[in-house]
N, CA, C, O and the ligand as a Tripos MOL2 file, in Angstrom:
@<TRIPOS>MOLECULE
protein
  293   291    74     0     0
PROTEIN
NO_CHARGES

@<TRIPOS>ATOM
      1 N         235.5700   47.3900  271.9750 N.3       1 MET1
      2 CA        237.0040   47.2450  271.6200 C.3       1 MET1
      3 C         237.3550   45.8210  271.6890 C.2       1 MET1
      4 O         237.3770   45.2280  272.7670 O.2       1 MET1
      5 N         237.6210   45.2760  270.6080 N.am      2 SER2
      6 CA        237.9470   43.8960  270.5020 C.3       2 SER2
      7 C         239.4940   43.8040  270.2850 C.2       2 SER2
      8 O         240.0600   42.8330  270.7860 O.2       2 SER2
      9 N         240.1410   44.6070  269.6730 N.am      3 SER3
     10 CA        241.5760   44.5290  269.4460 C.3       3 SER3
     11 C         242.3150   44.9190  270.7290 C.2       3 SER3
     12 O         242.0540   45.9110  271.4090 O.2       3 SER3
     13 N         243.2800   44.0060  270.9790 N.am      4 LYS4
     14 CA        244.1300   44.1590  272.1470 C.3       4 LYS4
     15 C         245.2500   45.2740  271.9160 C.2       4 LYS4
     16 O         246.0000   45.1880  270.9430 O.2       4 LYS4
     17 N         245.3380   46.2320  272.7520 N.am      5 THR5
     18 CA        246.5750   47.1630  272.6640 C.3       5 THR5
     19 C         247.4430   46.9480  273.8180 C.2       5 THR5
     20 O         246.9890   46.7230  274.9400 O.2       5 THR5
     21 N         248.6250   47.0140  273.5650 N.am      6 LYS6
     22 CA        249.6300   46.8730  274.6220 C.3       6 LYS6
     23 C         249.5340   48.1400  275.5600 C.2       6 LYS6
     24 O         249.3830   49.2890  275.1460 O.2       6 LYS6
     25 N         249.6380   47.7850  276.8110 N.am      7 GLN7
     26 CA        249.6810   48.9350  277.7120 C.3       7 GLN7
     27 C         250.8790   49.7290  277.5420 C.2       7 GLN7
     28 O         251.9900   49.2620  277.2910 O.2       7 GLN7
     29 N         250.5660   51.0810  277.7060 N.am      8 CYS8
     30 CA        251.6090   52.0770  277.4920 C.3       8 CYS8
     31 C         252.6230   51.9110  278.5740 C.2       8 CYS8
     32 O         252.2720   51.6050  279.7130 O.2       8 CYS8
     33 N         253.8630   52.1040  278.2500 N.am      9 THR9
     34 CA        254.9830   51.9800  279.0580 C.3       9 THR9
     35 C         255.5070   53.2780  279.5920 C.2       9 THR9
     36 O         256.3570   53.3190  280.4820 O.2       9 THR9
     37 N         254.9680   54.3660  279.0170 N.am     10 VAL10
     38 CA        255.4720   55.6210  279.4020 C.3      10 VAL10
     39 C         254.4560   56.4230  280.1810 C.2      10 VAL10
     40 O         254.7730   57.4770  280.7320 O.2      10 VAL10
     41 N         253.2720   55.9400  280.2230 N.am     11 GLY11
     42 CA        252.1140   56.6530  280.7860 C.3      11 GLY11
     43 C         250.9450   55.8380  281.0630 C.2      11 GLY11
     44 O         250.9520   54.6420  280.7750 O.2      11 GLY11
     45 N         249.8750   56.4350  281.6370 N.am     12 ALA12
     46 CA        248.6810   55.5490  281.9200 C.3      12 ALA12
     47 C         247.9810   55.1020  280.5980 C.2      12 ALA12
     48 O         247.4040   54.0190  280.4960 O.2      12 ALA12
     49 N         248.0800   56.0470  279.5680 N.am     13 ARG13
     50 CA        247.5310   55.6670  278.3130 C.3      13 ARG13
     51 C         248.5370   56.1660  277.2370 C.2      13 ARG13
     52 O         249.4330   56.9840  277.4460 O.2      13 ARG13
     53 N         248.2570   55.5520  276.0470 N.am     14 HIS14
     54 CA        249.1080   55.9870  274.9350 C.3      14 HIS14
     55 C         248.7460   57.5260  274.6690 C.2      14 HIS14
     56 O         247.6050   57.9680  274.8070 O.2      14 HIS14
     57 N         249.7810   58.2400  274.2970 N.am     15 LYS15
     58 CA        249.6180   59.6150  273.9190 C.3      15 LYS15
     59 C         249.9850   59.7120  272.3850 C.2      15 LYS15
     60 O         251.1360   59.9130  271.9970 O.2      15 LYS15
     61 N         249.0010   59.5670  271.6320 N.am     16 TRP16
     62 CA        249.2640   59.5160  270.1290 C.3      16 TRP16
     63 C         249.6780   60.8120  269.6290 C.2      16 TRP16
     64 O         248.9950   61.8080  269.8650 O.2      16 TRP16
     65 N         250.7430   60.8680  268.9580 N.am     17 GLN17
     66 CA        251.3050   62.1090  268.2010 C.3      17 GLN17
     67 C         251.2820   61.8260  266.7370 C.2      17 GLN17
     68 O         251.7940   60.7960  266.2990 O.2      17 GLN17
     69 N         250.6800   62.7430  265.9320 N.am     18 PHE18
     70 CA        250.6320   62.6630  264.6040 C.3      18 PHE18
     71 C         252.0620   62.6640  264.0720 C.2      18 PHE18
     72 O         252.9160   63.4710  264.4380 O.2      18 PHE18
     73 N         252.2570   61.6650  263.1520 N.am     19 VAL19
     74 CA        253.6760   61.5000  262.5220 C.3      19 VAL19
     75 C         253.4710   61.9890  261.0480 C.2      19 VAL19
     76 O         254.1610   62.9210  260.6360 O.2      19 VAL19
     77 N         252.6100   61.4310  260.3010 N.am     20 LYS20
     78 CA        252.4950   61.7610  258.9690 C.3      20 LYS20
     79 C         251.4480   61.1250  258.3610 C.2      20 LYS20
     80 O         250.9220   60.1510  258.9010 O.2      20 LYS20
     81 N         251.0380   61.5940  257.1950 N.am     21 ASN21
     82 CA        249.9730   60.8120  256.3910 C.3      21 ASN21
     83 C         250.4770   59.7930  255.5650 C.2      21 ASN21
     84 O         251.5950   59.9000  255.0630 O.2      21 ASN21
     85 N         249.7380   58.7890  255.3700 N.am     22 THR22
     86 CA        250.1980   57.6740  254.4390 C.3      22 THR22
     87 C         248.9480   57.5070  253.4190 C.2      22 THR22
     88 O         247.7770   57.7290  253.7230 O.2      22 THR22
     89 N         249.3550   57.1290  252.3120 N.am     23 THR23
     90 CA        248.3940   56.8770  251.2260 C.3      23 THR23
     91 C         248.3820   55.4760  250.8780 C.2      23 THR23
     92 O         249.4360   54.8810  250.6560 O.2      23 THR23
     93 N         247.1850   54.8770  250.8150 N.am     24 ASN24
     94 CA        247.0140   53.4990  250.4170 C.3      24 ASN24
     95 C         246.2780   53.4030  249.1780 C.2      24 ASN24
     96 O         245.1250   53.8270  249.1040 O.2      24 ASN24
     97 N         246.8900   52.8580  248.1750 N.am     25 ALA25
     98 CA        246.2390   52.7990  246.8860 C.3      25 ALA25
     99 C         245.2520   51.4530  246.9140 C.2      25 ALA25
    100 O         245.6550   50.3290  247.2130 O.2      25 ALA25
    101 N         244.1090   51.7300  246.6060 N.am     26 GLN26
    102 CA        243.1080   50.5390  246.6520 C.3      26 GLN26
    103 C         242.5070   50.3680  245.3490 C.2      26 GLN26
    104 O         241.8900   51.2660  244.7770 O.2      26 GLN26
    105 N         242.6970   49.1770  244.8720 N.am     27 ALA27
    106 CA        242.1330   48.8040  243.6080 C.3      27 ALA27
    107 C         240.6610   48.5400  243.7260 C.2      27 ALA27
    108 O         240.3060   47.6120  244.4540 O.2      27 ALA27
    109 N         239.7630   49.2580  243.0880 N.am     28 GLY28
    110 CA        238.3800   49.0120  243.2370 C.3      28 GLY28
    111 C         237.7860   48.4930  241.9650 C.2      28 GLY28
    112 O         238.5420   48.1710  241.0480 O.2      28 GLY28
    113 N         236.5730   48.3960  241.8500 N.am     29 GLY29
    114 CA        235.8630   47.8180  240.7270 C.3      29 GLY29
    115 C         235.8780   48.8850  239.5880 C.2      29 GLY29
    116 O         235.7740   48.5880  238.3980 O.2      29 GLY29
    117 N         236.0070   50.0620  240.0310 N.am     30 ARG30
    118 CA        235.8770   51.1510  238.9610 C.3      30 ARG30
    119 C         237.1470   51.9990  238.8660 C.2      30 ARG30
    120 O         237.1580   53.1520  238.4350 O.2      30 ARG30
    121 N         238.2630   51.2970  239.3240 N.am     31 GLY31
    122 CA        239.5190   52.0880  239.1900 C.3      31 GLY31
    123 C         240.3310   52.0520  240.4340 C.2      31 GLY31
    124 O         240.2600   51.0910  241.2000 O.2      31 GLY31
    125 N         241.0590   53.0200  240.6450 N.am     32 ILE32
    126 CA        241.9660   52.9890  241.8370 C.3      32 ILE32
    127 C         241.5500   54.2270  242.6110 C.2      32 ILE32
    128 O         241.3980   55.3380  242.1030 O.2      32 ILE32
    129 N         241.3680   53.9040  243.9830 N.am     33 GLY33
    130 CA        241.0940   54.9710  244.8830 C.3      33 GLY33
    131 C         242.2220   55.1270  245.8760 C.2      33 GLY33
    132 O         242.9520   54.1690  246.1320 O.2      33 GLY33
    133 N         242.3760   56.2620  246.4190 N.am     34 PHE34
    134 CA        243.4100   56.5660  247.4150 C.3      34 PHE34
    135 C         242.7570   56.8240  248.7780 C.2      34 PHE34
    136 O         241.8610   57.6600  248.9010 O.2      34 PHE34
    137 N         243.2050   56.1160  249.7660 N.am     35 ALA35
    138 CA        242.6940   56.4520  251.1320 C.3      35 ALA35
    139 C         243.8310   57.0840  251.8710 C.2      35 ALA35
    140 O         244.9080   56.4870  251.8950 O.2      35 ALA35
    141 N         243.7080   58.1280  252.4200 N.am     36 VAL36
    142 CA        244.6940   58.9020  253.1450 C.3      36 VAL36
    143 C         244.4630   58.6570  254.7110 C.2      36 VAL36
    144 O         243.4590   59.0560  255.3020 O.2      36 VAL36
    145 N         245.4080   58.0240  255.2490 N.am     37 ARG37
    146 CA        245.3130   57.7430  256.6040 C.3      37 ARG37
    147 C         246.4940   58.4840  257.3590 C.2      37 ARG37
    148 O         247.5530   58.7600  256.7970 O.2      37 ARG37
    149 N         246.2300   58.7660  258.6190 N.am     38 GLY38
    150 CA        247.3210   59.4560  259.4640 C.3      38 GLY38
    151 C         247.9960   58.3180  260.2520 C.2      38 GLY38
    152 O         247.3720   57.3680  260.7250 O.2      38 GLY38
    153 N         249.3850   58.5050  260.3540 N.am     39 VAL39
    154 CA        250.1210   57.5900  261.1350 C.3      39 VAL39
    155 C         250.4090   58.2020  262.4940 C.2      39 VAL39
    156 O         250.9660   59.2990  262.5070 O.2      39 VAL39
    157 N         250.1100   57.6500  263.5650 N.am     40 TYR40
    158 CA        250.3030   58.2090  264.9240 C.3      40 TYR40
    159 C         251.2190   57.2200  265.7900 C.2      40 TYR40
    160 O         251.0840   55.9970  265.7500 O.2      40 TYR40
    161 N         252.0940   57.8360  266.5200 N.am     41 ARG41
    162 CA        253.0580   57.0980  267.2410 C.3      41 ARG41
    163 C         253.0350   57.6720  268.7340 C.2      41 ARG41
    164 O         252.8890   58.8650  269.0010 O.2      41 ARG41
    165 N         253.1970   56.6760  269.6390 N.am     42 CYS42
    166 CA        253.3890   57.0790  271.0390 C.3      42 CYS42
    167 C         254.8960   56.9810  271.4640 C.2      42 CYS42
    168 O         255.7240   56.3240  270.8330 O.2      42 CYS42
    169 N         255.1310   57.6040  272.4450 N.am     43 LYS43
    170 CA        256.5910   57.6760  272.9540 C.3      43 LYS43
    171 C         257.0000   56.2530  273.2320 C.2      43 LYS43
    172 O         258.1870   55.9400  273.1530 O.2      43 LYS43
    173 N         256.0600   55.3680  273.5570 N.am     44 CYS44
    174 CA        256.5940   54.0210  273.9590 C.3      44 CYS44
    175 C         256.8900   53.1460  272.7600 C.2      44 CYS44
    176 O         257.4260   52.0500  272.9240 O.2      44 CYS44
    177 N         256.5600   53.5930  271.5590 N.am     45 GLY45
    178 CA        256.8830   52.8410  270.3780 C.3      45 GLY45
    179 C         255.6970   52.3550  269.6140 C.2      45 GLY45
    180 O         255.8500   51.9250  268.4700 O.2      45 GLY45
    181 N         254.4940   52.4020  270.1950 N.am     46 GLN46
    182 CA        253.3000   51.7940  269.6330 C.3      46 GLN46
    183 C         252.9570   52.7770  268.4600 C.2      46 GLN46
    184 O         253.1820   53.9860  268.5130 O.2      46 GLN46
    185 N         252.4140   52.1540  267.4410 N.am     47 LYS47
    186 CA        251.9300   53.0310  266.3700 C.3      47 LYS47
    187 C         250.5410   52.5480  266.0890 C.2      47 LYS47
    188 O         250.1760   51.4340  266.4650 O.2      47 LYS47
    189 N         249.7100   53.4240  265.3880 N.am     48 LYS48
    190 CA        248.4610   53.1490  264.9790 C.3      48 LYS48
    191 C         248.1380   54.0450  263.7230 C.2      48 LYS48
    192 O         248.7840   55.0520  263.4310 O.2      48 LYS48
    193 N         247.1510   53.5970  263.0750 N.am     49 LEU49
    194 CA        246.5600   54.3870  261.9480 C.3      49 LEU49
    195 C         245.3040   55.0980  262.3730 C.2      49 LEU49
    196 O         244.3980   54.4970  262.9490 O.2      49 LEU49
    197 N         245.2580   56.2870  262.1080 N.am     50 GLY50
    198 CA        244.0280   57.0600  262.4460 C.3      50 GLY50
    199 C         243.5630   57.9490  261.3080 C.2      50 GLY50
    200 O         243.8540   57.6970  260.1390 O.2      50 GLY50
    201 N         242.8040   59.0370  261.6910 N.am     51 ASP51
    202 CA        242.3500   59.9560  260.6440 C.3      51 ASP51
    203 C         243.5610   60.6730  260.1710 C.2      51 ASP51
    204 O         244.5560   60.8760  260.8680 O.2      51 ASP51
    205 N         243.4020   61.0500  258.9110 N.am     52 ALA52
    206 CA        244.5730   61.9040  258.3260 C.3      52 ALA52
    207 C         244.7380   63.1520  258.9480 C.2      52 ALA52
    208 O         243.7440   63.8430  259.1690 O.2      52 ALA52
    209 N         245.9170   63.5500  259.2760 N.am     53 GLY53
    210 CA        246.2120   64.7190  260.0020 C.3      53 GLY53
    211 C         246.7810   65.7590  258.9190 C.2      53 GLY53
    212 O         246.8360   65.6090  257.6980 O.2      53 GLY53
    213 N         247.1650   66.7930  259.6540 N.am     54 HIS54
    214 CA        247.7530   67.9610  258.7910 C.3      54 HIS54
    215 C         249.3270   67.6810  258.7910 C.2      54 HIS54
    216 O         249.9210   67.1440  259.7260 O.2      54 HIS54
    217 N         249.8420   68.0710  257.7510 N.am     55 GLU55
    218 CA        251.3350   68.0210  257.6120 C.3      55 GLU55
    219 C         251.7590   69.1590  256.6900 C.2      55 GLU55
    220 O         250.9700   69.7610  255.9620 O.2      55 GLU55
    221 N         252.9810   69.3910  256.7700 N.am     56 ALA56
    222 CA        253.5230   70.4300  255.8720 C.3      56 ALA56
    223 C         253.4570   69.9680  254.4180 C.2      56 ALA56
    224 O         253.5170   68.7750  254.1200 O.2      56 ALA56
    225 N         253.3350   70.9180  253.5520 N.am     57 HIS57
    226 CA        253.0900   70.5590  252.2140 C.3      57 HIS57
    227 C         254.2790   69.8000  251.5910 C.2      57 HIS57
    228 O         255.4360   70.2220  251.6090 O.2      57 HIS57
    229 N         253.8990   68.6910  251.0620 N.am     58 ASN58
    230 CA        254.9330   67.7460  250.5540 C.3      58 ASN58
    231 C         254.8250   67.5950  249.0850 C.2      58 ASN58
    232 O         253.8270   67.0910  248.5690 O.2      58 ASN58
    233 N         255.8430   68.0250  248.4030 N.am     59 PRO59
    234 CA        255.7550   67.8460  246.8760 C.3      59 PRO59
    235 C         255.4570   66.5080  246.3350 C.2      59 PRO59
    236 O         255.0750   66.3430  245.1760 O.2      59 PRO59
    237 N         255.6390   65.5300  247.2040 N.am     60 LEU60
    238 CA        255.3530   64.1900  246.8280 C.3      60 LEU60
    239 C         253.7960   64.0000  246.7360 C.2      60 LEU60
    240 O         253.3060   63.1410  246.0030 O.2      60 LEU60
    241 N         253.1180   64.7570  247.4380 N.am     61 ASN61
    242 CA        251.7560   64.6970  247.3720 C.3      61 ASN61
    243 C         251.1560   65.0020  246.0290 C.2      61 ASN61
    244 O         250.2250   64.3650  245.5370 O.2      61 ASN61
    245 N         251.7890   66.0690  245.4510 N.am     62 ASP62
    246 CA        251.4190   66.5720  244.1510 C.3      62 ASP62
    247 C         251.6750   65.4460  243.1120 C.2      62 ASP62
    248 O         250.9270   65.2780  242.1490 O.2      62 ASP62
    249 N         252.7420   64.7030  243.3520 N.am     63 LEU63
    250 CA        253.0970   63.6750  242.4270 C.3      63 LEU63
    251 C         251.9530   62.5770  242.5110 C.2      63 LEU63
    252 O         251.3590   62.1830  241.5070 O.2      63 LEU63
    253 N         251.6960   62.1180  243.8000 N.am     64 VAL64
    254 CA        250.6400   61.1970  243.9940 C.3      64 VAL64
    255 C         249.3420   61.5920  243.3220 C.2      64 VAL64
    256 O         248.7070   60.8210  242.6030 O.2      64 VAL64
    257 N         248.9760   62.8570  243.6020 N.am     65 ALA65
    258 CA        247.6880   63.3920  243.0700 C.3      65 ALA65
    259 C         247.6810   63.3470  241.5150 C.2      65 ALA65
    260 O         246.6830   63.0860  240.8430 O.2      65 ALA65
    261 N         248.8600   63.6200  241.0480 N.am     66 ALA66
    262 CA        248.9640   63.6790  239.5010 C.3      66 ALA66
    263 C         248.7710   62.2460  238.9830 C.2      66 ALA66
    264 O         248.0900   62.0220  237.9820 O.2      66 ALA66
    265 N         249.3800   61.2880  239.6800 N.am     67 MET67
    266 CA        249.3520   59.8220  239.1670 C.3      67 MET67
    267 C         247.8250   59.3620  239.3870 C.2      67 MET67
    268 O         247.3100   58.5640  238.6040 O.2      67 MET67
    269 N         247.1180   59.9000  240.4870 N.am     68 ALA68
    270 CA        245.8530   59.4010  240.7570 C.3      68 ALA68
    271 C         245.0060   59.8810  239.6860 C.2      68 ALA68
    272 O         244.1710   59.1070  239.2200 O.2      68 ALA68
    273 N         245.1230   61.1540  239.1990 N.am     69 GLY69
    274 CA        244.3020   61.8260  238.2820 C.3      69 GLY69
    275 C         244.4930   61.3880  236.8830 C.2      69 GLY69
    276 O         243.7030   61.7170  235.9990 O.2      69 GLY69
    277 N         245.6250   60.5830  236.6510 N.am     70 GLU70
    278 CA        245.9430   60.1190  235.3880 C.3      70 GLU70
    279 C         244.8000   59.2510  234.8590 C.2      70 GLU70
    280 O         244.2690   58.4020  235.5750 O.2      70 GLU70
    281 N         244.4400   59.4690  233.6270 N.am     71 GLY71
    282 CA        243.4620   58.6020  232.9630 C.3      71 GLY71
    283 C         242.0190   59.2920  233.0260 C.2      71 GLY71
    284 O         241.0390   58.7580  232.5060 O.2      71 GLY71
    285 N         241.9560   60.5570  233.7230 N.am     72 LYS72
    286 CA        240.6400   61.1130  233.8770 C.3      72 LYS72
    287 C         240.3290   61.7370  232.4640 C.2      72 LYS72
    288 O         241.2250   62.1380  231.7230 O.2      72 LYS72
    289 N         239.0120   61.7870  232.1540 N.am     73 PRO73
    290 CA        238.6270   62.3400  230.8410 C.3      73 PRO73
    291 C         238.9470   63.8770  230.8080 C.2      73 PRO73
    292 O         238.7020   64.5380  229.7990 O.2      73 PRO73
    293 ZN        252.1330   54.3660  274.6770 Zn       74 ZN74
@<TRIPOS>BOND
     1     1     2 1
     2     2     3 1
     3     3     4 2
     4     3     5 am
     5     5     6 1
     6     6     7 1
     7     7     8 2
     8     7     9 am
     9     9    10 1
    10    10    11 1
    11    11    12 2
    12    11    13 am
    13    13    14 1
    14    14    15 1
    15    15    16 2
    16    15    17 am
    17    17    18 1
    18    18    19 1
    19    19    20 2
    20    19    21 am
    21    21    22 1
    22    22    23 1
    23    23    24 2
    24    23    25 am
    25    25    26 1
    26    26    27 1
    27    27    28 2
    28    27    29 am
    29    29    30 1
    30    30    31 1
    31    31    32 2
    32    31    33 am
    33    33    34 1
    34    34    35 1
    35    35    36 2
    36    35    37 am
    37    37    38 1
    38    38    39 1
    39    39    40 2
    40    39    41 am
    41    41    42 1
    42    42    43 1
    43    43    44 2
    44    43    45 am
    45    45    46 1
    46    46    47 1
    47    47    48 2
    48    47    49 am
    49    49    50 1
    50    50    51 1
    51    51    52 2
    52    51    53 am
    53    53    54 1
    54    54    55 1
    55    55    56 2
    56    55    57 am
    57    57    58 1
    58    58    59 1
    59    59    60 2
    60    59    61 am
    61    61    62 1
    62    62    63 1
    63    63    64 2
    64    63    65 am
    65    65    66 1
    66    66    67 1
    67    67    68 2
    68    67    69 am
    69    69    70 1
    70    70    71 1
    71    71    72 2
    72    71    73 am
    73    73    74 1
    74    74    75 1
    75    75    76 2
    76    75    77 am
    77    77    78 1
    78    78    79 1
    79    79    80 2
    80    79    81 am
    81    81    82 1
    82    82    83 1
    83    83    84 2
    84    83    85 am
    85    85    86 1
    86    86    87 1
    87    87    88 2
    88    87    89 am
    89    89    90 1
    90    90    91 1
    91    91    92 2
    92    91    93 am
    93    93    94 1
    94    94    95 1
    95    95    96 2
    96    95    97 am
    97    97    98 1
    98    98    99 1
    99    99   100 2
   100    99   101 am
   101   101   102 1
   102   102   103 1
   103   103   104 2
   104   103   105 am
   105   105   106 1
   106   106   107 1
   107   107   108 2
   108   107   109 am
   109   109   110 1
   110   110   111 1
   111   111   112 2
   112   111   113 am
   113   113   114 1
   114   114   115 1
   115   115   116 2
   116   115   117 am
   117   117   118 1
   118   118   119 1
   119   119   120 2
   120   119   121 am
   121   121   122 1
   122   122   123 1
   123   123   124 2
   124   123   125 am
   125   125   126 1
   126   126   127 1
   127   127   128 2
   128   127   129 am
   129   129   130 1
   130   130   131 1
   131   131   132 2
   132   131   133 am
   133   133   134 1
   134   134   135 1
   135   135   136 2
   136   135   137 am
   137   137   138 1
   138   138   139 1
   139   139   140 2
   140   139   141 am
   141   141   142 1
   142   142   143 1
   143   143   144 2
   144   143   145 am
   145   145   146 1
   146   146   147 1
   147   147   148 2
   148   147   149 am
   149   149   150 1
   150   150   151 1
   151   151   152 2
   152   151   153 am
   153   153   154 1
   154   154   155 1
   155   155   156 2
   156   155   157 am
   157   157   158 1
   158   158   159 1
   159   159   160 2
   160   159   161 am
   161   161   162 1
   162   162   163 1
   163   163   164 2
   164   163   165 am
   165   165   166 1
   166   166   167 1
   167   167   168 2
   168   167   169 am
   169   169   170 1
   170   170   171 1
   171   171   172 2
   172   171   173 am
   173   173   174 1
   174   174   175 1
   175   175   176 2
   176   175   177 am
   177   177   178 1
   178   178   179 1
   179   179   180 2
   180   179   181 am
   181   181   182 1
   182   182   183 1
   183   183   184 2
   184   183   185 am
   185   185   186 1
   186   186   187 1
   187   187   188 2
   188   187   189 am
   189   189   190 1
   190   190   191 1
   191   191   192 2
   192   191   193 am
   193   193   194 1
   194   194   195 1
   195   195   196 2
   196   195   197 am
   197   197   198 1
   198   198   199 1
   199   199   200 2
   200   199   201 am
   201   201   202 1
   202   202   203 1
   203   203   204 2
   204   203   205 am
   205   205   206 1
   206   206   207 1
   207   207   208 2
   208   207   209 am
   209   209   210 1
   210   210   211 1
   211   211   212 2
   212   211   213 am
   213   213   214 1
   214   214   215 1
   215   215   216 2
   216   215   217 am
   217   217   218 1
   218   218   219 1
   219   219   220 2
   220   219   221 am
   221   221   222 1
   222   222   223 1
   223   223   224 2
   224   223   225 am
   225   225   226 1
   226   226   227 1
   227   227   228 2
   228   227   229 am
   229   229   230 1
   230   230   231 1
   231   231   232 2
   232   231   233 am
   233   233   234 1
   234   234   235 1
   235   235   236 2
   236   235   237 am
   237   237   238 1
   238   238   239 1
   239   239   240 2
   240   239   241 am
   241   241   242 1
   242   242   243 1
   243   243   244 2
   244   243   245 am
   245   245   246 1
   246   246   247 1
   247   247   248 2
   248   247   249 am
   249   249   250 1
   250   250   251 1
   251   251   252 2
   252   251   253 am
   253   253   254 1
   254   254   255 1
   255   255   256 2
   256   255   257 am
   257   257   258 1
   258   258   259 1
   259   259   260 2
   260   259   261 am
   261   261   262 1
   262   262   263 1
   263   263   264 2
   264   263   265 am
   265   265   266 1
   266   266   267 1
   267   267   268 2
   268   267   269 am
   269   269   270 1
   270   270   271 1
   271   271   272 2
   272   271   273 am
   273   273   274 1
   274   274   275 1
   275   275   276 2
   276   275   277 am
   277   277   278 1
   278   278   279 1
   279   279   280 2
   280   279   281 am
   281   281   282 1
   282   282   283 1
   283   283   284 2
   284   283   285 am
   285   285   286 1
   286   286   287 1
   287   287   288 2
   288   287   289 am
   289   289   290 1
   290   290   291 1
   291   291   292 2
@<TRIPOS>SUBSTRUCTURE
     1 MET1         2 RESIDUE 1 A MET
     2 SER2         6 RESIDUE 1 A SER
     3 SER3        10 RESIDUE 1 A SER
     4 LYS4        14 RESIDUE 1 A LYS
     5 THR5        18 RESIDUE 1 A THR
     6 LYS6        22 RESIDUE 1 A LYS
     7 GLN7        26 RESIDUE 1 A GLN
     8 CYS8        30 RESIDUE 1 A CYS
     9 THR9        34 RESIDUE 1 A THR
    10 VAL10       38 RESIDUE 1 A VAL
    11 GLY11       42 RESIDUE 1 A GLY
    12 ALA12       46 RESIDUE 1 A ALA
    13 ARG13       50 RESIDUE 1 A ARG
    14 HIS14       54 RESIDUE 1 A HIS
    15 LYS15       58 RESIDUE 1 A LYS
    16 TRP16       62 RESIDUE 1 A TRP
    17 GLN17       66 RESIDUE 1 A GLN
    18 PHE18       70 RESIDUE 1 A PHE
    19 VAL19       74 RESIDUE 1 A VAL
    20 LYS20       78 RESIDUE 1 A LYS
    21 ASN21       82 RESIDUE 1 A ASN
    22 THR22       86 RESIDUE 1 A THR
    23 THR23       90 RESIDUE 1 A THR
    24 ASN24       94 RESIDUE 1 A ASN
    25 ALA25       98 RESIDUE 1 A ALA
    26 GLN26      102 RESIDUE 1 A GLN
    27 ALA27      106 RESIDUE 1 A ALA
    28 GLY28      110 RESIDUE 1 A GLY
    29 GLY29      114 RESIDUE 1 A GLY
    30 ARG30      118 RESIDUE 1 A ARG
    31 GLY31      122 RESIDUE 1 A GLY
    32 ILE32      126 RESIDUE 1 A ILE
    33 GLY33      130 RESIDUE 1 A GLY
    34 PHE34      134 RESIDUE 1 A PHE
    35 ALA35      138 RESIDUE 1 A ALA
    36 VAL36      142 RESIDUE 1 A VAL
    37 ARG37      146 RESIDUE 1 A ARG
    38 GLY38      150 RESIDUE 1 A GLY
    39 VAL39      154 RESIDUE 1 A VAL
    40 TYR40      158 RESIDUE 1 A TYR
    41 ARG41      162 RESIDUE 1 A ARG
    42 CYS42      166 RESIDUE 1 A CYS
    43 LYS43      170 RESIDUE 1 A LYS
    44 CYS44      174 RESIDUE 1 A CYS
    45 GLY45      178 RESIDUE 1 A GLY
    46 GLN46      182 RESIDUE 1 A GLN
    47 LYS47      186 RESIDUE 1 A LYS
    48 LYS48      190 RESIDUE 1 A LYS
    49 LEU49      194 RESIDUE 1 A LEU
    50 GLY50      198 RESIDUE 1 A GLY
    51 ASP51      202 RESIDUE 1 A ASP
    52 ALA52      206 RESIDUE 1 A ALA
    53 GLY53      210 RESIDUE 1 A GLY
    54 HIS54      214 RESIDUE 1 A HIS
    55 GLU55      218 RESIDUE 1 A GLU
    56 ALA56      222 RESIDUE 1 A ALA
    57 HIS57      226 RESIDUE 1 A HIS
    58 ASN58      230 RESIDUE 1 A ASN
    59 PRO59      234 RESIDUE 1 A PRO
    60 LEU60      238 RESIDUE 1 A LEU
    61 ASN61      242 RESIDUE 1 A ASN
    62 ASP62      246 RESIDUE 1 A ASP
    63 LEU63      250 RESIDUE 1 A LEU
    64 VAL64      254 RESIDUE 1 A VAL
    65 ALA65      258 RESIDUE 1 A ALA
    66 ALA66      262 RESIDUE 1 A ALA
    67 MET67      266 RESIDUE 1 A MET
    68 ALA68      270 RESIDUE 1 A ALA
    69 GLY69      274 RESIDUE 1 A GLY
    70 GLU70      278 RESIDUE 1 A GLU
    71 GLY71      282 RESIDUE 1 A GLY
    72 LYS72      286 RESIDUE 1 A LYS
    73 PRO73      290 RESIDUE 1 A PRO
    74 ZN74       293 GROUP 0 **** ****
């Protein structure tokens, strides 16, 4: 663990709660890829990115998926 994380102010350790998924568009050599990451937040206010989590179906995801699939043969 090289990255410093602030000590949690509401407990002994941060208690990460899944907030939402976020999608990062990444331009690669062969097109555009999407990396879905999960946003987690502690009650103390700290945030971190982690594995993509579950969330209620969001119609916006369909839009993103449609845009990502654009240009496919
Ligand atoms: Zn915390």
